[in-house]
N, C-alpha and C positions, 0 to 999 in steps of 0.2 A: 504494500500500500504506500503510495507516494505521499510524502509529507511536504509541508510548506518549505522547510529548510532545504529540501531536495530540488525545489523548483523556483526559479526566479520569475518575477513578473516580466512579461513581454507582450503586454496586451495593447499598448498605446503606440500608434504611429505618430508621425509628426503633427497632424491636426490636433491630437490630444496631449501633446507632450509639454505644452507651455501653459501656465496660468495667465490670468489677466494681471500683468505686472503693474500696470498703471491705472486700470479701471476705466480706460478711455473707450474701450469697445462696448457696444450695446449687447454683445453676445458673449456667452461663455465659449471657451476654446473647444468644448465637446459638443455632442449632439443635442443637448438639452437647451431649449429656447426659453429665456426669461419671459418673453412676451406671451408664449403659450402658457407658462405657469400662471402669469397674472390673469390671463383671460379666463382660465378655469376657475381660479379662486373668486374672481368677480362674479361668475355665474353661481357658484355654490354658496357664496355669502349673500346672495340676493334675498330680499325679504320674502319672495315667493317660495323659498325653501324653508321658511319658518324656523330656522335654527337647527334643522336636521335632527330632531330628537327621535329616538327609537319609538316605534309604535304609533306614530302620528302621520297625518297627511304629508308632513315634511319628509318623513322617511320614504314614503311611496314615491314622491317626486325625485328624491335623491337617488334611490336605487334604480328607478327607470332611466334617469340621466346617465348613471355610471354604466349600466348595461348597454345603453345606446352608444356611449363612447367606445367601449370595448368592441362592440360589433362593428362600428365604423372603422376602427383600426384594423379589423380583420383578425382579431384574436379568437381563440377557441374558448367555449365555456369550460370553466374549471370547477364548478360547484357540484352539488350532490346530484347523482343520477343523470349526469350530462347536462345539467342546468347551469345557469350563471350564478346561483346563490346557494348558500347553506343556511338552513333554518336555525334561528336562535330564539328558542322559547324563553320568554322573560315574564317575571312577575313585576308589575309596576305598582308602587305605593306612593301615597302622598298624605302627609300629616295635615289634618284639618284643625278646626277650632277645639279649644279645650284649655286645660289648666296644667301648669308645671310649677312645682314649688318644693321648697325644703321646709320641713317642720322641725322646730326645736322648742320643746316645752310647749308653751302656749303661743309662741311666735310663728308666723307664717312668712316665709321669704319667697315672694312671688318672682318668677322668671319670665321674661318676654322672649318668645321664640325669635331668633335672629339677632337679638341684641345682647342678652345675658347668656343665652344658651342656644344651641342649635341641635335639634334631635331629628331622627328619622327612624324608619324601621324597614326591614326586608321581609317581615312576616305578613302573609296575606290574611290579616284579621281585621275585623270592622273597628276595633277599638284597642287602644293601649290603656290598660287599667293597672296602675301600680299604686298600692296603698301603703304608705309609710314603710318603704323598704330601707333597711339599714344601709349605710354607705361606708365603704372601706377603701382607704388609699392603699394601692398595691405598687407604688413606685412606678417603675417602667414596665412592670407586668411581664417580665421575661422569664421563660424557662429554657435554658440553654445548657444541657448536660455537658456538651463538648467544651464549654467554657467554665464549667463548674459554677453555674449561676442559676439561682432559683429565687425569684422574688416572692413566691407565694408561701413557701414554708408550710405547705399542707393545709392552709386555711380553707374553710368551707365557705364558698361563695353562693350557695344555693339561696335564691330569693333575695339576693343583695345587689346593690349597685357598686360595681368596681370602678374606681377612679384612677386613671392612669396619667403619667407624664408621657409626652410625645418624644420620639426618637429612642436612641440607645442609652444604656447606663453610662457609657464613657463619652457621650456627645459633649457634655460641658465640663469634662474632667480637666483639672489643672495638672501641670507637670508635677510628677512626684506622687500623685494619687495612685493607689494600687490598681484601680480600674483602668487607668489610661491605656488605650490601645488593646483592651481586652476584646472589644467588638471591632468597629470600623473606625474609631476615632471620629473625625469630622465626616467620614464617609458612612452614611447610614447603611445598616444591614436590614434584612427583612424583619428582624425583631423590632426595629424602630418604627415600622409602618403602622398606620392606624388600622389597616386591615388585619394585621396580626393581632393587635390588641383586642379587637372585637371577637376574632376567632377564639383567642385564648379565654376570654371571659365566657363565651358560650360553652367551650369545652369544660369549663369548671362550674357550670350551672348557674352563673349569674343571671339575674333577670334583666340587667341593663349594664351598659358600659359608657362612661363619660371620660373624655380625654381633656386635660387642661391645655388650652391653647396658648402657645407662645410662638411668635412669628419665626424666630431663628430656628427653633427645633422643628417646626412644621415645614418650614421652607416657603410659607406663604402667609398672607394676612387674613384677618377675620372675614373680609369680604369674599375671599375665595371659599372659605368654609361654608358660608351661607348661600353661595350662588345657586345651588339646586332648588332653593325655595321649599324645602321639606319633602321634595320628591326623591324617590330612589328606585333602583331596579336591582333585580337579582335573577340569576338563572333559575329555572324551575327545579326545585329540589324535593326530595322525599319529605313527607309530613313530619317525620321524626328527626330530620336533620337539625343539628344544634345551631340555633340562632337566638341571640338575645332579643327580648321584646322591644327594647329601646336602645338606640345607640346614638352617639353624637359627641359634641364638644361643649365644654363650659368655658366661657370667655375668661381670660387671665385674671382680670381684676375681680370679677364675680367669684371666681374660685378662691382667690386670696381672702375675700371677705367671708366666704362660707367657712373656710378652714379656721379663720380667726374666731368665729362664733363657737367653734368646737374646741377652742383653746389651743389651736395648732398654728405653727408658723410654716407656711408652705415653702418659704425660701430655705429654711433649715431642713425641711423634709426633702427638698431637691438634693441637698448635699448628702443626707443619710441614704437616699435611694441609690447613690453611686457606690455603696459598699456592698460587698457580697453577703454580709451578715444582716442586711436590711430585712425587717419583718413587716408585714402589712400592719397598717395603723387604722383602727376604726375611728370614724368621726363620731365620737361619743355624744349621744343625745340628739343627733341629727338624723332625720329620716327623709326619704325622697318620695314625692307624690306626683303622679302624672295621670291625667284623665284626658285622652286625646282621641278625636275621631280619626279614622284612617280610611281613605278611599283606596281601593285596590282592584286591579284586574290583571288578566293574563294577556299578553300580546306576543305575537310571533314576529320578531325582527329578522333581519337577513344580513349575513355577510355576502359580499359580492366578490367572486373569484373568477379570474380569467387565466389562461395559460397559453404558452407556446411549447408544444411537445418537442422534446429533444430528439435528435436524429439517431443517436447511438445508444444512449443510456436514458431512455424515457422514464424509467422508474426512479431516477435520482433527481431531486428537485432543489432549486434555489428560489427562495421566497422573498419578494419585495412587498413591504406592508406599510399601511397607514390606516387611520380610522376616519370614517366618513361622518360619524355622529358629532354633534355639538350639544348645547344645552337648551335648545328650543326656545320657547316663549316664556318670559318671566315678568317680574314686576317692572313697571316703567321706571326708566332712569330720569335724571333731571330734565332731559330733552324730550321725554315722552317715548323713547324707544323701548320696545318690549322684546324684540328679536335679538337673541344672543347668537350672532351669525357664525362665530367660530372661523373667521377668515384665516388667521394664522394657525389656529388650533382646531382642526388640522387640515383646513382647506389646502394649505400649501403642500402638506405631505401627500394628500390625495392627488393634487396636480403633479407632484413629482412621480408618483407611481404611474399615472397616465402618460407622462412624458417618457418614462422608461419603456412602457409598453410600445409606444410609437417608435422609439429608437430601435428597440430590439426587433420589432416587426420589419423594419426597413433594412436590417442587417442580415447577413447569412445566419441561418438557424443554428443555434448552439447544440452541442451534443447532449447536454442535460436539459431537462425540462425547466422552464422558467414559470413561476407562479406569481400572479399579481393579485394580492389580497387586500381588500378594503373592508375594514372591520366595523361592526356595529358595537355599541355599548362600551367603548373605551372609557368614556367619561363617568361610567357607573361601575368602575372597578374591572375594566378589561373583559367585559362579559362576552363579547363576540369572539375575541381571540381565545378566551378561555374555553368557550364551546368548541372551537376548532382543536385546541390542545387536548381536550378530553375525548373528542370524537374526530380525529384527523382524517381528512379525505385522502391524504398521501402519507405514506409511512414516515413517522418522525425519525426512525432509525436511518432512513435514506434521504432525509432532508439535509442537504449539504450545509446550508446557512440560511439564516433569516436576517434581512437587512431592512431596518425600520426607520422611517422618518416621521418626526412629530414636532411641529413648530420649527420651521427654518427661519433664520433671520432675514429681515427685509431691508437691510441698510447698505447693501452693496458688496462689492468684491472684498475678499479677505485674504490675508497672508497665511491664515491657519484654519484648521478644522478642529472644532472642540468636540472631544470624544467622551461620551458617558460610559462609565465602567471600564476605563482603560486598564490594561494589564490582565484582562480576563482570558482572552483567547488568542489563537493564532491569527484570527481575522484582523487584530490590531496591526500586525506586521504587514499584512496585505494592504490595509488602508494607508499606512504610513508610506509604503512604496508608491502607491497610486498618487497620494498627495504630493510626494516629492517630484513626480513627473509633471505635476501642475505648478511646481515651484512653491509649494506650500508645506507647512509643518503641522504636526499633531500637537494640540494643547490639551492636557488632561482637564476634565471638568473642574471649574473653579468653585462650584457650589455643591460638593458631594453630600452635604447635609440634607439636601433636598430629596435624596433617595430616588433620583430619577430612573436609575437602572431598574427599579421595581415598579415604576409607574407608567410604563408604556407597553404596548401590545406584544413586543418581542418577548416579554417576560413569561407569557403563557407557554411558549415553547422552550425558553431557557430553562424553566423549572422542570422540564422534561428532558433536558440534556442537549438541546440543539444550539450550537454556537451561533451567536448573534452579534450584530452591531446596531447601535442606536445613535442617530444624529438628532440632536434636540437643541434648539437655540436657547432654551431656558437654562442650559447647563453652565453658562458663563459668557461674558462678553468676548466677541471675536476681535482679533487684531485687524481692524478694517484698513483697507488701502487708503481710504480717506478718513483720517482722524485717529487711526491706531486703536489701541486697547481702550483708551478713554472713551472714544466714540462708540465702541462696541458695548462697553458697560452702560453708557447713557441709553443706547437703544434698548438694552435689556431692562433697565429700570423703568423706562417709559412703557415698554410692552407689559410688564408685570402689573401695571395699574389697570390694564384692560383684560388680564387673564380671566377667562370665564365670564366676562362682563359684556354688556351691550356694545361697548366701544371696540371690541375685537372685530374691526371692519376692514374690508378691502380699501386700499387707497391708490389712486393713480400716481401718488408720489413714491410708492414703493420702488426700491431698486433691488431686483431679484437676481442680479448677476452672481452674488455670493451664494444664494440658494441654488442656482443652476450649477455652480461649481460643485457643490456638495452632491447634488443628484448625479452629476457626471461621474463622481467617484464611485457611486454604486453601479453605474453603467459599466465602468471599467472593471470593477470586481465581478460583475455578472459575466462579462466576457471571459475573464480569466478562470473563474470557477466553472462556468458553463461549458468550457471547451477543454478542461483539464481533468486530471484524475486525483486532484488534491482533496483530502477530507480534513478540513480544519478541526482542531480540537481545543478544548479548554486547557489552559496552562496549568502546570503543577501548582497546587495550592488553591485552585478554584474549587468552590463548593459544588460546582456542577460537573466536574470532570468524571467523578465516579459514575454518575448517571449515564454519561455518554459512553464510557468505556464498557458498560454492561452490554451494549449492543454492537461492539466492535466487529463481531463476526459477520454482521449483516452488510458490512461495507468492505468492498474489495477494490 
């Protein structure tokens, strides 16, 4: 079996060999056209697509549009049973009117949804009814035997509300603390994700889970937390699948005040939670009350999948991915806008996948099969790609690589590529070689605390062993040709103000040459992997290597 080290990149001829050194050209050096990227995003971010939420008329319009584009390009259907789609059965819930409060003695501390607290549910029940449940602070809520770490110490959480800190126990550790670098340091591990916290609470029988919000640990502000407006989605699960009745976040200052009423100093508890001997702390005398209406229904969403069948090894696949969904229609903003258009997130990624499909269709057919996957439900915890991961249409053992794009920067040509999860797999080396041929370098993600490696659709196959790359503009400011790193950081700060908001809109002022450069890199990798016998693997020390190695005999 050929390895990366045995084979050098030789996929770029002169037209692809140079990057935009000055930013003067209107086109990238490769086949991807910035104008085509822009036109696609302009369409997808239009009000008539209604924010592209799963299970809505906006989904129907989006899926029809995407299938039409793939058909026009001359691709083959890659979905279930020879269709263009894969069904994604979902439960959709939305919190309605009701009461949320903490009780202490005779006092009632009322909470306003979206201001002091933000809760939702994935249980398809008509009502959330929690009457005076005890509250327990469980620190970071991590059970990691391989790190000799257990925050729970055997506590019984049945019928209780578990209160967590966000991120990992070593996220805020100071130099010299024993916990430092026990987990990922500033790079979040899966233990730090809110999804893990909710799952762990459910496994332990808690009736609810609340996470104390802080922007550095979460990687985003309170407005991002509240953006779904009480709505949530989940894949359809067995009736006895463990799920808490209520899950969500408590705003930082509201949490501080609640802990103080229980005689606790939350800042001191943050420090003690960084110790391996931490034990859960009950909020003595404080109980949690919730009586909330829940609207729920079941919808069938769809992933859209197209392919170009390989000439020699059609059973071996390279997957290009992005998510078509956004946040749909929400509360009006100051200008009265209600459509959360998701132009950058992830209209640009979708446009990139369509441009790759166009470019590969125009080129000689590759030896391996190329898949072009546009996922539903990413904004609701990767539900479309997770459905594929659990029910793959093409064997994951013979999926060569997954290459995912999610939020590409719109500020022009860049000297570098910002890579999420750098150091994980052999694909990093391929990307670096491809970038060098563009005259660019690799910059490791500058904001590893955001845990972006676990927050995009590639993770649904990563957790099953498939080597993957993620390009995501939120991972750090690029070194832009015009303005350098400072300009890249400024773009990122401005974009984050619109992340999941109504102001994530297409603009004619966008400069998508840098985005096109990034998509060109995936085109180059697709050529190399598609016409070679290389099987990338995870690097030694990666938590995903053992998963991949189990199926090594399937790859020759």
